[in-house]
N, C-alpha and C positions, 0 to 999 in steps of 0.2 A: 491575536495571541501576543503574549509578552515575550517577543523573540529575544534570545540572549545575544544573537549575532546575525549578520546579514545572510549567512548561508542557510540558517533555519528559515528565514523569511522567504528566500528564493525557493527552497524546497516546498514550502506551503503554497506559494503562489503557483508553482508548476502543478502541484497536485490538484489545485482547484481551477486550472485552465486560465490563469492570469499571466503566464510567462511563455515566451517563445525563445528557444535556443537557436542562435544563428551560427552555423558551423563554418560558413564561407569566410575566407580571410577578408578583413576590412581594415581600412586605414584610419587611424585616429586623426589624421590630418584631413579635415573637412568631411570625409565620407561618413564617419560614424554619426556626427552631428546632423548631417542631412537626413540620414535614415531615421534617427530619433525624432526629428521634427515632423517628418512625413507620417510616421506611425502615430505620433501624438495627434496630429490633425485628423487622422482616421479613427481616433479613439481606440487604437489597437492595444495589444498587451505590453507588459514590460518585456524588454529584450536583453538577453544575455549574449553579448558578442564574445564567443569563445576563442576566436582566433584573431588576435589584434597584431597587425604588422609592427615589427620592431619593439614589441613588448611581450614579456612572458605572462602578463596579467590580463585576464578577461575583464570586460567592461560591462556595466549594467546601466541601461537607459530606461527612461519612462517608469521608474519605480512608483512615482507619485502622480502619474499623468491623468488619472481620472478620480473624481470624488468617490466613486464606487470602490476603487482599489484602495484609496486612503482609508476609507471606513472599514474595509475588510482587514487591512493590516493592523489597525488599532481597535478592532471590534470588541476586544475584551475589556479595554480600559476606557473607551469613549463614554459609555453611559455614566460611569463614575465621575470622569473629568467634567462632563457637562454639569453634573450636580455640584461638583467642587467649585466651578466658576460661579454658579448661581448662589452658592453659599457665601462666597466672597462678596458678591454684589448685594445680597439680602440675607444677612445672618439669621434674622428672626424666622424666616421660612423654614430652613432646614434644621434649625436647632429643635424644631418640633417633630422632625422626621426620625422615628426610632431606628429605622433601617439604616439611614445615613449615619446616625450617631454611632451605631455599632461598627461602622467602617472607619471611624476617625482614628482609632489606635493603629490600624493598618497604614493609614496615611502617614502618621508621624514616624512609624517604623520604616516605611519605604522611602521617605523623602531624602534621606542622606545616603550617598553611595557607601559601599563597603570597601574597606581597604584590604588588599591582598599583596603578597610578595612577588608573585609571578603569574603568568598566563600566556595565552597563545600569541599575543602581540610581540613577545620577546623571543619567539622561536627563530626568526630569521632577520637578516638585514640586507638591504640593497642600496642602490644609489639613484639619484634623481633621473639619470639618463634612462634607466630601465622602466620607469613609470610610463603609463600611457600619456602621451602629450596631445591632449585634445585641443584641436584648433577648429573653432566652430564656423568662422566666417573668413573670407579670403584675405582681408587686410588685418586680421588679428596679428599682434606682434610676436606671438609664440604659442606654446602649449600652456593650457591653464587647468587648474583644479577648479571646478565649478560647483561642487557640493562639499566644500571644506568646512570643518568645524574647528575654528581658530580659538585656542584657549590661552588666556592670560590671567594674571593675578595682580592685585595692587602691590607695588613695591613697598608701600608703607605698611600695609596690613595683609601680608600673604595668607593664603588659605582659601578654601572653597567659598566662604561667606563673602569674600570680596572679589570673586572670580567673574570672568566674562567668557561666555562661549558664543561666538558670533560667526556669521558666514561672510567672510571677506575674501574676494577672489585672490588666487595665488598664481602668479606667472612663473612657470617652471624653467623656461629657457628663452633665448632671444635677447635683443638689446645688448646691454653691457654686463649681464650677470655672469659670474664665474661658474663655469660648468660644474655641476654636481655640488657646488659649495654655497651658492646664493640663489634665492628665489625672491620674486617681488611680492610685497604684501600691500595690497590696495584696500584701504578702508576709507569709507566715505565719511563726510561730515556727520556729526551727531551719532557716532557709534561707540559702543561700550568699551572698546579697546583704547579709545582716545585718551581718557583720563589716566589709564595705566601708563601709556607711552609718554604722556606729558610729565608724569612724576619721574619716570626714568630719565628723561632728557634733563629735567631740572637738576637731578643729582649726577648727571653725566655718567650714567651706568647703563649697561646692557639690559634689555628687557627679555627675560625668557619667554618663549612662545612655543606651543605645540600645535600642530595641525593634524587633526584626526580625519581619516577618510573611512567611510563605511561603519561597521559595527552595528549595534542595535538601531533600527530605523528611528527610534525615539530620539536619539542624539541629533540626527539631522534636523528633525522638526524643532527640537528645543533650541537649536542654534539660530532659528529664524523667528522664534516667538517674541512678540512685544510684551515682555514681562515687566511688572512694576519694579522700581529700584529696590535693591536689597533682597530680591528673590533670585538666587542663582539659577542659571539655565540648567545646570547639572541636576539640581533638585527637581526641576520640572521634568527633566528627562526620565527620572526614576518613576514619577507618577504616571507619565505617558507609557512607559515600558511595563509598568505593573510589578516591578521588582527593583531591588537595589543593584544598580550597575556597579560592577567590580572595577576598582581603580588600583593600578600599580603606579610605580614612579619611573619616569624616564630619565635619561642622563642629565638633563638640565634642572632636575629637581621638581618639575611640575608633574601632576598626575596624568595618567593616560589610561583610558578604558582598555582593559586587557583583552576584550573581545572585539576591539576595533580591527579593521583590516590593514590599515596603514597608520603610521604616525611619523610625521616629519618633525624632528625635535631640534630646536636651536635657539637663537637669540637675535634680537634686533639691536644692532650697534647704534650708539647715540650720534656717531659722526659720519653716517653713510646713508645717502639716498641715491637712487638711480632712476632713470626714465623707465616707466612702466606703461604698457599699452602699445598700440591701440587694442581695443577689445569691443567686439560687437555686443551691445548691452540691451537691457530689457526695455528701453524707450524706443527701440527700433533704429537706433543710430550707433555709430562707433563712439565710445568714450576715447578721447585722444591721448597722446603720450604726455605724461606729466611726471614730475619727480614724486616718488613715494618711498616709504621705508623698505629696507632690504632685510630679509630673514636669512641669517647665516645658518646653514644646515650642519649639525653635528652628527646626527644619525638619521637614517631612514629605516624604521622598523616595520616588519609586516608578519602576519600570521601565515600559516600553511594554507595553500589554496586561496590566497587573498583575492578579493574581487574589488574592482574600481568603479564605484557608482558615479554617475555624472548627469548633467543636464545641459541643454543648450538654450540660452536665452536669446531673445530677439523681439521684434515688434509683437506686442501682445495681440491675442492670447497665446501663451506658451505653457509649458509644464508648470513654471513658477506661478502662473495665474491660478491654476487649480490649487496649489499649496496656499496661496494667499487667500483664496475664497474659503478654504477649509479652516484656516486659522481665524479668519474674520467671524465665521459662524460659531466657532468654539468660544471665542473671547467676547462675543457681542454682549453678553450680560454684564460685562465689566464697564461698558461705555459710560453709563450714567454715574458709576462710582468714580471713574477717573476724571470725567468731564461733567461736573454737576450742571444740570439743565439741558444737556445734550440727550436727545432721544435716539438718534440714529446717525451713523456716519458711513460713508462709502468713499474710500480712496479708489478712484476710477482706473481700473486696470487698462481699459482701452486707451486711456490718455497717458499711460506710462506710470501710473500710481501717484507719484508726488505732484505732478503738474496740476491735478484737479481733484478736489475733495468736495463731495456733496454732503450736506448736513441738515438735520432738522433739530431745532431747539425749542425752548419754551420762551414765550413772550408774556411775562406776568408782572412786569415792573409797575405799570399803571393801568390795571384792568378797568378802572372806573372811567377812563377817558372815552370820548365818542369815537376816536380814530386810533387804531393800533398802528404804531410805527416801530421800526427796528430799534430796540434798546437792549433788552436782555439778550437777544440773539447776537448782538454785537459783542457783549461780554462773553457769550459762548464761543464766538469765532476767535476772539483774542486768546481765550483759554486754549483752543485747539492749536493756535500758533505758538503757544508757550509751553507745550508739553509733548513728550514722547516723539514718535516719528511724524505725527501730524504737523509738527512745527515746520517741516520741510515743504508743506503744501504751498503751491504757487498761486493758484486760484481757489478760493473758497466760495461756494455758492450755498447760502444758508437760508432756510425758510422757517416760519413759525408753525409749530404743530397746531396751535389753536385755530389757524385758518383752514386747516383740512386734516383732521385726525387720521385720515386714511392715506395721506400722501406717503410715498416711499421713495427712497433714493435708488431703489432697484429699477424703477420705471423711468428711464431717461426722458421719453417724450412728455409724460405727465409732469415730471419734476421741472423740466425747463419751462414748460408752459406756465406752471404755477409761479415761478420766479419772474418770468418776463411779463406776465399780466400785472404784477404788483410792484415791481421795482420803480423807484423814483430816480431817474438818471441824474438829476441835479443833486441828490442827497445821499444815495444809498451805495455808492462805490467808495471804498476806503482803501487807500494805497499805503503800502510800506515800501519805501525806496532805499536803495543802497544797503540792502540787508543780505543775510545768508540765504543760500538756496541749495538744492540738491546737487551733489557733485556731478551727477550724470546729465544734468540739464544744461545745455550750452546756449540757451536763449538769452542768458543774462549778459552782464558787462564783462565778467571775468569768471574764472573757475570758482565755484562756491559763492558767487556774488550776483545779485540781481534784485528783483523786486517781487512783491506779492500784492494781491488785491482781494478784497472781500466784496462780494455781491450779496447784500442783505435785503430780504423782502418780507414785509409783514403788512397785514391789513387786507382790506377788500380789494378786488381787482380794480385797476385804474384805467384799463384799456381792453379793447378786443384786439387780439392778434390778427394781423393781416394775413390772408390766405392766398394772396396772389402777388405777383411782382408789381412794384410801382410802375405806373404808365408814364415814363419820363423819357427824355432824350439822354441816353447815358453818356457821360463824359468820354472824350477821346482816350483810348487806351483800355477802356473797360470792355471785356469780352464775356460772352456766355453767362449772363446773370442767371442764377438759379434760386428758386424758393426751396430751401431745404426742409423747413418746418414752419408752421405758422409763427410769424414774428422774426424769422431768421432767414436772411438771404446770404448767398455765397456769390462773390463776383471774382472773375479771373482778371488779372492785370499783369502788366509787364513784369519781368523778373526784377527783383530788388537790385538797385544800382548803387546805393550809398555805401561807403566804407567807413563812415563815422558811427559813433554810438549815440546818435540823435535820430529823431524821426526823419525819414527820407522825405525830401521836398515833394516828390510825386504823391506820397501818402497824404501829406498835408493839403496838397492841391485837390485831391479827390474829395477829402472831407469838406473843403470849402465849396467845391462845385455841387456836391450833393446837398449842402445846406440850403441851397436855393429852392429845394423841393420839400419844404416843411409839411405841407398838406399831404402830398403824395406818399410820404414816408410815415404817416400816422399808422401805428400798429406794427411797424417794423422796429424791433428793439435792438437786434444784433445784425451787423453787416460785416462779413468776414472776407478780407482780401486774401486770395490764394493763388498758387501757381497753376492749379488744375481744378477747375470748378466741377467737371464731371466726376473726377475721382473723389473729391471731398464730399460731394452731395450724394454719393452712391449709397452710403450707409451711415448709421450712427457711429460705428467703429471708426470709419474713415474721418468723419467730421470731428469727433473728439480727439483723435490722434493728431490731425493736422492743426486744429485750432489751438490746442493747449500745449503741444510740444514745440511749436514754432513761434511762440510769442512771449515776450517779456512785458508784463503789465505796464510798467512805467514808460517804456520806449514804444510799445506797439499798440497801446489803446488811445484812441482819440474819439471824437464824436461830432455830431452835427450841432453847430451853434454852441460850442463848448466855451467854458469860462472858468476862472478861478476866483472864489470868494473866500476871504480869510484863510487862504492856503488850502482850501478844499476844492478839488476839481470836480466838475460836473458838466452835463450837457443838456440842452433843451430837447434834443431829439435822439436819433439812433446812435448807439454805441458802435464804433468801428474798430475792428481788431485786425491788425496786419499780421497774417499768419503765413506770409510767404517765406521761403527759405532765404537765409541771409548769409553773407560771407563768413560770419563767425560761428555759424552752425556746423555741427559735426555731420559727416557724410551718412546717408541712408544705407542700411544694410541691404545687400543684394547677394543672391546666391551665385555659385559658380555653375554655369550651364553644363560643363563637362561632368561635374559631379552629379548633377541632377539627372543627366542622361544615364549615368551608371546606376543610379537608384531605380530609374524607370525600368532598366533591364532586369533588375532583381524582382520587380513587380510583375514582369511578364509571365505568361504561362510556363510553368516548369521552374520558375525562379523561387527563391526562398521566401519572398515577401508577397507572392501571388495570393490574392484574396484578402490581404491585410491592408494594402494601400492601393490607390488607383494608379 
C-alpha cells in the first residue's frame, strides 16, 4: 500500500501477521540490537519494542528484514516501478504499451512532493537525550541513528532539484559532542552530501541539514537508492509511495516530510569537526574514530505517538543485505544503460559489498581474431570504476558473456571457476595504486586510500583446475593447507608480524619457496594466506569475507615467479593473496555474552521470543 506514515504500515503489517509487539522492557544499549539480529537470522517478523528503557519512544526493528516483507510493503507500486525502470532502460518497448502510456500522466503528477503549511511533525518537540540511543556493538562510541534520511541542498542552487537525501549514520552522544546540541554526521567518500558540504566550506557558511526518521517507508528506501545524477531521491520516494509526499518547512528553511516521525533540524558549521566513532559496521569490523562534521541541533521535532525505526549492521548477511538485494533486483534493468557493454553486476554482500564486484561484459572489439582476449571488458571494468558507487570497488572480477551466455554472477562456484580457467596471470591483472577506496575498508594505506585490481578473463579455458592439494613438502610455518575449491587453496600461516606498509618478509619468503614447485602447482590459480584455514574454507561466505576484506591488492597480492614488464605486474604461476589480519586493520565485531544470554532467556519456554528464535 502507499502508506502515508509509519503507523499505517505497522497497522497493516500486524493485521497480516508480519509484526510482533514486545511489551517487556528492553535496553537500547546492546540488547535491542542483539534481539533484532537474532530475529533477522531466524527470518522472524518485524518487532515493535513498546517499552524502551530511558526513552518514551517505541522502537521498530526488522521492518525490511525479508524480501517477502519488502514486497508486501510496496506491493501496490512495485509492478509499476519495475515497468518504469524498464522504460528508462528501453524506451521503445514501453512506448508501445498502451496500458503503461495511460499511467504516464500519473507519474508526472506524483513525482513532485506537495507543499503544505503544517502537519503532524510539528505537533511536538523533544531533545536528543530523550531519543532512543541505539548502541549495537560493545565498542560503539555512543548511541546512533541507523536508518536516518539526511537531507541537504546545494548552497548555490537551493531547492528540491539540487537536493540529496542520503543515509549517513548519525552519532547522538559520546565523544566530545555537546549534550543535546551536537551530533556526529558521518558520510563516506563519494556521497551526495559531499558536494553540498564542499560548496558551503568554500564560502565559509553553515550548511543547513535535516535528519528525518520514520515517516512513509518509501522515504527510507529512497535514501539508499543509487539514482542517476539530477534525479532527486524525494522524487523517487513519491513514485515508490504511490502518492505525493507532503512537505512542510523546518526552522532552518529546509523541507521536512510532515508525516515523518522525527526531524532533527540544524546546520553543519564550517569551522568544526569532532571525533566520530567507533561504530560496528557492515563489513563485520568496527569503523574507527576519525574527525567528521558536526551537526548543530536547533530543534528536534516529532509527531504524536512517534516510532523510532532502526537496524543493526554487522558482518553480512544482515537486514541491510536484504535491502541491497531488493534494490539490485529493482534497478537491474538500468545496468546496461548506465554501464554500456555491461550485462550483469553483483556487489558481493558476503564480502562487505565494496571490496568485491563481479561483472559480466561484452567482448566484441575484434570478433574476427582467432583468440579472444580481454579488451572491451577492460573498458567495461574501467567504466565501473569511474561511475556511481561501483567506483569504490576494490576487486573487480569480470568475464566475457560471449564465452558462456549462461554464466551468472549469482553462482559463486561457477563464476570463480570460469575466471580461473581463463585468466592469464602474466597479462590479466590490472592494478590501480594510491587511489581512493571505501571509507569503511581499513585494508589500505590510510583512511579512504588504498588500491584496486581488475581480474579480467576472456577466451577459451587455458587450464584444468586442480582438484587436490599439491603433493609438496610445505615450507616451515605453513599449517593446515586446504583445497577450498578447484584451483583455490587456503593455507594457514603465522600471524602477520610487520608494522610497515610494505609486503611482510615472511609473505615474500613463502612466495619464493612455493615458486620451486611449478609443476605441482599447475591448476592452482589462487593461494590465500589466512589466520584460520578451517574457518576460511568452511563456506563461500567465510572465504569471500576473509579474502576480500583483509587484503589490499597492491600490498597483499604476489605470485609464484612474478615479474614486472613495462610497469605491468604479472606472474608465471599461482596468484598469492595475503588475507591475514594486520595491525592497521579494524577489530572484528563480537557480541557481548551477557547480552546474548539475556536474549536466550527471552527465547526460552514462556519467554516473549519463544518459537521465534532458537
